[in-house]
C-alpha positions as MATLAB code, in Angstrom:
seq = 'MRTQNFTICGKLGDFVHMMFAMKHMCEKNNTQADIYLYHVEGGFELGTDTAYRELLDIVMNQPFVNSFQMLENFKIVPIVTG';
ca = [
       5.358   -7.290    0.213;
       3.922   -6.289   -3.154;
       5.551   -3.524   -5.155;
       4.368   -0.780   -7.495;
       6.411    0.589  -10.411;
       6.959    4.328  -10.797;
       8.797    6.038  -13.665;
      10.123    9.548  -13.091;
      11.835   12.187  -15.193;
      12.008   15.961  -15.117;
      13.733   18.292  -12.699;
      14.634   17.834   -9.036;
      11.472   19.578   -7.786;
       9.357   17.205   -9.873;
      11.222   14.278   -8.354;
      10.713   15.474   -4.766;
       7.003   16.043   -5.387;
       6.643   12.561   -6.885;
       8.417   11.012   -3.884;
       5.735   12.510   -1.644;
       2.971   11.142   -3.883;
       4.609    7.705   -4.103;
       4.908    7.500   -0.324;
       1.202    8.086    0.130;
       0.235    5.683   -2.668;
       2.406    2.959   -1.145;
       0.971    3.545    2.324;
      -2.591    3.440    0.965;
      -1.981    0.242   -1.055;
       0.352   -1.434    1.474;
       3.092   -1.721   -1.154;
       6.676   -0.628   -1.723;
       7.977    1.411   -4.654;
      10.230    0.277   -7.490;
      11.374    3.618   -8.907;
      12.807    4.025  -12.414;
      14.521    7.285  -13.331;
      14.826    8.164  -17.014;
      16.290   10.951  -19.118;
      14.372   13.589  -21.055;
      15.715   16.715  -22.745;
      15.514   19.682  -20.385;
      15.455   17.440  -17.317;
      17.958   17.359  -14.467;
      20.385   20.313  -14.709;
      23.538   18.209  -14.196;
      22.249   15.222  -16.126;
      20.223   12.182  -15.206;
      23.264   10.016  -14.387;
      24.557   12.580  -11.887;
      21.093   13.038  -10.369;
      20.743    9.265   -9.970;
      24.114    8.929   -8.211;
      23.399   11.878   -5.904;
      19.868   10.713   -5.026;
      20.596    6.992   -4.604;
      21.378    6.974   -0.849;
      18.552    9.379    0.011;
      15.975    7.428   -1.978;
      17.046    3.990   -0.779;
      16.788    5.113    2.849;
      13.067    5.793    2.470;
      11.047    3.022    4.141;
       8.558    2.795    1.251;
      11.223    2.256   -1.446;
      12.092   -1.256   -2.615;
      14.447   -0.303   -5.478;
      15.753    2.720   -7.404;
      17.192    2.203  -10.889;
      18.033    4.007  -14.115;
      15.701    3.124  -16.970;
      17.678    2.847  -20.194;
      16.924    1.803  -23.761;
      13.224    2.479  -23.443;
      10.610    3.603  -25.919;
       7.677    5.794  -25.027;
       4.526    4.703  -26.799;
       1.989    7.518  -27.095;
      -1.542    6.910  -25.881;
      -4.050    7.200  -28.711;
      -7.525    8.374  -27.748;
     -10.705    8.896  -29.695;
];
């Protein structure tokens, strides 16, 4: 089955909301999700590493999820418009 990549950061509520959106996108497109969690300042209260460890079993037991990983050593490139 084909997969779609999703990158997520923020707080736990943001994560839960995105899981709902990913589920529906995967159902609509007949795909599975490869989810990448990354750190931003002001994100998960106990840290991104702790959030990842605590969410791993829950996320991987979702039928629409193919993989769940930490995204490290990344660079965000801003989108230039106009």
